[in-house]
C-alpha positions in Angstrom: 0.0 0.0 0.0 1.9 3.1 -1.3 1.8 6.4 0.5 0.7 8.2 -2.6 -2.5 6.3 -2.7 -3.1 7.1 1.0 -2.5 10.8 0.4 -4.9 10.6 -2.5 -7.5 9.0 -0.4 -7.1 11.6 2.4 -7.3 14.5 -0.2 -10.4 13.1 -1.8 -12.1 12.9 1.6 -11.1 16.5 2.3 -12.0 18.0 -1.1 -15.0 15.7 -2.0 -13.7 15.4 -5.5 -11.4 13.0 -7.3 -10.5 15.6 -9.9 -9.6 18.2 -7.3 -7.5 15.7 -5.3 -5.8 14.6 -8.4 -4.9 18.3 -9.3 -3.7 18.9 -5.8 -1.3 15.9 -6.0 -0.2 16.6 -9.6 -1.9 13.4 -11.0 -4.2 12.9 -13.9 -7.9 12.2 -13.1 -7.5 8.8 -14.8 -4.4 8.0 -12.8 -6.1 9.1 -9.5 -9.2 6.9 -10.3 -7.0 3.9 -11.0 -5.1 4.4 -7.7 -8.2 4.7 -5.7 -9.7 1.5 -7.3 -6.5 -0.3 -6.6 -6.6 0.8 -3.0 -10.2 -0.3 -2.6 -9.3 -3.7 -4.1 -6.5 -3.9 -1.6 -8.7 -3.2 1.3 -11.7 -5.3 -0.1 -14.2 -2.5 0.4 -15.5 0.7 -1.2 -14.2 3.8 0.3 -16.4 6.3 -1.5 -19.9 6.5 -2.8 -19.5 8.1 -6.4 -22.3 9.8 -8.2 -22.2 12.4 -11.0 -22.6 15.1 -8.4 -20.5 14.2 -5.4 -18.0 11.8 -3.9 -18.8 10.9 -0.3 -17.1 8.6 2.2 -18.8 5.2 2.9 -19.0 4.0 6.4 -15.9 1.9 5.8 -14.1 4.9 4.3 -15.0 7.1 7.3 -13.6 4.3 9.6 -10.4 4.0 7.6 -9.8 7.7 7.2 -8.2 8.4 10.7 -5.8 5.4 10.3 -4.7 6.7 6.9 -4.1 10.2 8.4 -2.2 8.7 11.3 0.0 6.6 9.0 0.9 9.6 7.0 1.6 11.8 9.9 3.7 9.1 11.6 5.7 8.5 8.4 6.4 12.3 8.1 7.5 12.5 11.8 9.8 9.5 11.3 11.4 11.0 8.1 11.9 14.3 10.0 13.6 12.5 12.8 16.1 10.6 10.7 16.8 13.7 8.7 17.6 15.7 11.9 14.7 18.1 11.4 12.3 19.1 14.1 8.8 18.3 12.9 6.2 20.9 13.8 3.0 20.1 15.5 0.2 20.1 12.9 -2.8 18.1 11.7 -6.0 16.8 13.2 -5.7 15.7 16.9 -8.5 13.3 17.9 -8.8 13.5 21.7 -11.3 12.2 24.2 -11.7 13.1 27.9 -14.2 12.7 30.7 -17.1 15.1 30.4 -17.0 17.0 33.7 -13.1 17.1 33.9 -12.9 18.3 30.3 -15.4 21.1 30.7 -13.9 22.2 34.0 -10.2 22.1 33.3 -9.3 21.3 29.7 -11.7 23.1 27.5 -11.1 26.5 29.1 -7.4 26.2 28.4 -7.4 25.1 24.8 -7.4 28.7 23.5 -3.9 28.9 24.9 -2.9 25.6 23.2 -4.3 26.7 19.8 -2.6 30.1 20.0 0.7 28.2 20.6 0.0 25.5 17.9 -2.2 27.2 15.3 -1.7 24.3 12.8 -3.3 21.7 15.1 -7.0 21.1 14.6 -8.9 19.5 17.3 -11.6 16.8 17.3 -12.8 16.5 20.9 -15.1 13.9 22.4 -16.4 14.4 26.0 -17.5 11.1 27.5 -17.5 9.6 31.0 -17.3 6.1 29.4 -13.7 4.5 29.1 -13.2 4.5 25.3 -10.8 2.4 23.5 -7.9 4.5 22.1 -7.3 2.1 19.2 -10.8 1.2 18.2 -12.0 4.8 18.5 -9.0 5.9 16.3 -8.1 8.5 19.0 -4.6 10.0 19.1 -5.0 10.8 22.8 -7.3 9.8 25.7 -7.4 11.7 29.0 -8.6 9.3 31.7 -9.6 9.7 35.4 -9.4 6.1 36.4 -7.1 3.3 37.5 -4.7 2.5 34.6 -5.2 -1.1 33.5 -4.5 -1.0 29.7 -1.8 -3.1 28.3 0.0 -1.9 25.1 -0.6 1.7 26.0 1.8 4.5 27.0 0.6 6.6 29.9 1.7 9.7 31.5 0.3 10.9 34.7 -0.9 14.5 34.5 -2.1 14.9 38.1 -3.1 13.0 41.2 -6.8 12.3 41.9 -7.3 12.9 45.6 -10.7 11.6 46.7 -12.5 12.3 49.9 -15.8 11.5 51.6 -18.2 14.4 51.6 -21.8 15.3 52.5 -23.8 18.4 52.8 -24.1 20.2 56.2 -27.9 19.6 56.1 -27.4 15.8 55.8 -24.9 15.7 58.8 -27.2 17.9 60.9 -30.1 15.5 60.2 -28.2 12.1 60.5 -25.1 13.0 62.5 -21.5 12.8 61.5 -19.7 9.4 61.5 -16.7 9.2 63.7 -15.0 6.0 62.2 -15.4 4.0 58.9 -17.6 1.5 60.6 -20.2 4.1 61.3 -20.8 4.4 57.5 -22.9 1.3 57.5 -25.6 3.2 59.4 -25.6 6.0 57.0 -27.2 6.7 53.5 -24.4 6.3 51.0 -24.2 7.3 47.4 -22.0 5.3 45.1 -21.1 4.6 41.4 -22.1 1.3 40.0 -19.6 -1.4 41.0 -18.2 0.5 43.9 -19.3 -1.7 46.9 -16.1 -1.4 49.1 -14.6 1.9 50.4 -11.0 1.5 51.4 -9.1 3.7 53.8 -5.4 4.3 54.2 -5.3 3.1 57.8 -6.3 -0.3 56.5 -10.0 -0.1 57.2 -12.5 -1.2 54.5 -16.3 -0.8 54.5 -18.7 -2.7 52.3 -21.5 -0.1 51.7 -25.1 -1.0 50.9 -25.8 2.0 48.6 -28.9 4.1 49.4 -28.5 5.6 45.9 -26.4 4.5 42.9 -25.7 6.9 40.1 -23.4 6.7 37.0 -22.8 10.4 36.5 -20.3 12.5 38.5 -22.2 15.8 38.2 -25.4 14.1 39.2 -23.7 12.6 42.3 -22.4 16.0 43.3 -25.9 17.4 43.1 -27.3 14.6 45.1 -24.7 15.2 47.7 -25.3 18.9 47.8 -29.0 18.2 48.2 -28.5 16.2 51.3 -29.1 12.8 49.9 -26.2 11.0 51.7 -22.4 10.6 52.0 -20.3 9.8 49.0 -16.8 9.8 47.5 -15.8 12.7 45.3 -12.6 13.7 43.5 -11.3 16.9 44.8 -11.1 18.3 41.3 -14.9 18.0 41.0 -15.9 19.0 44.6 -13.4 21.8 45.5 -15.8 24.7 44.5 -18.6 23.1 46.6 -16.3 22.6 49.5 -15.0 26.1 49.4 -18.5 27.4 49.2 -19.7 25.3 52.1 -22.2 23.3 50.1 -20.3 20.2 50.9 -18.0 19.4 53.9 -15.3 16.6 54.4 -16.4 13.6 56.3 -13.9 11.4 58.3 -11.0 13.7 57.6 -8.8 11.6 59.9 -9.3 8.5 57.7 -8.1 9.3 54.2 -9.3 7.1 51.3 -7.2 4.8 49.3 -7.5 5.4 45.5 -5.7 4.0 42.5 -7.1 6.6 40.2 -5.1 9.5 38.7 -5.4 11.8 35.7 -3.7 10.1 32.8 -2.8 10.9 29.2 -2.9 7.6 27.3 -1.9 6.9 23.7 -0.9 3.8 21.7 2.5 2.3 22.1 4.8 0.8 19.5 4.8 3.8 17.2 6.3 7.2 16.7 4.6 9.8 18.9 3.3 12.4 16.5 4.4 16.0 17.4 0.8 17.0 17.8 0.3 14.4 20.5 3.5 15.3 22.2 2.6 18.9 22.2 -0.8 18.3 23.8 0.7 16.1 26.5 3.4 18.6 27.4 0.9 21.4 27.4 -1.5 19.5 29.8 1.4 18.4 32.0 2.5 22.0 32.4 -1.1 23.1 33.0 -1.4 20.8 36.0 2.1 21.1 37.4 3.6 21.6 39.9 0.2 21.6 41.7 -3.2 21.1 40.1 -5.6 24.1 40.1 -8.1 22.3 42.2 -5.5 21.6 44.9 -4.5 25.3 44.9 -8.2 26.3 45.1 -8.9 24.0 48.0 -5.9 25.1 50.0 -6.8 28.7 49.4 -10.4 28.1 50.6 -9.3 26.5 53.9 
């Protein structure tokens, strides 16, 4: 599979015309059509729907496009590396991140990134689901979870301090627990699949959830409304804590967490300059101390 055919495929997808793509790559329309047909034969599928009025990607073509773009960008980065050149960050960066974390801490900073790297275009997906970096054809995934993927390269961007919290109204109504064992008598709010809360002192409590919810923002609203006691990441709860809508519970019993904020990308290939640029930008954004830690300390 030659790189010229991949470049042709990518240009046809961008321009919506075989003739325009051929002209862009200094090919004749007949040569471009022959190359495209040969590429489709090699892949065993049609990449475009062709009519007299338009050329549009098929579903298979749309699935193949990000891989073709990645292959060309990685090849260009490799050529620049062996020739001693410094490849500039450019091209489309496909990136996914947790919804709440992205809206609170990454999206507001991206104007700085784009001012610094104007040739990088962004395709951003916000989702609290743990998406597959390879199947989703993502260049970079930001995760707030324990890191369990094999075959991935990960860089920790920040710690994820978690703490037990409740509203003052709940504690006034039901009382404050004084030890982890007391939690079994309280209303607890958990994520699905989170039956055991572990503490740094070695205690662990199996909680019978009063409410289970799969959305971090919804949990914070339930907690602020006095529905129970739950575990929240400091990055999500710091504003509520500083405003007094939530208060820490069992401060003398810190929680154990395996989670952190990670930047994850596939291993076994050259890291494109656009990916490296974003990872370095986010690392600097959250170092030496994440903004939520600074905010929480200032609010105490």
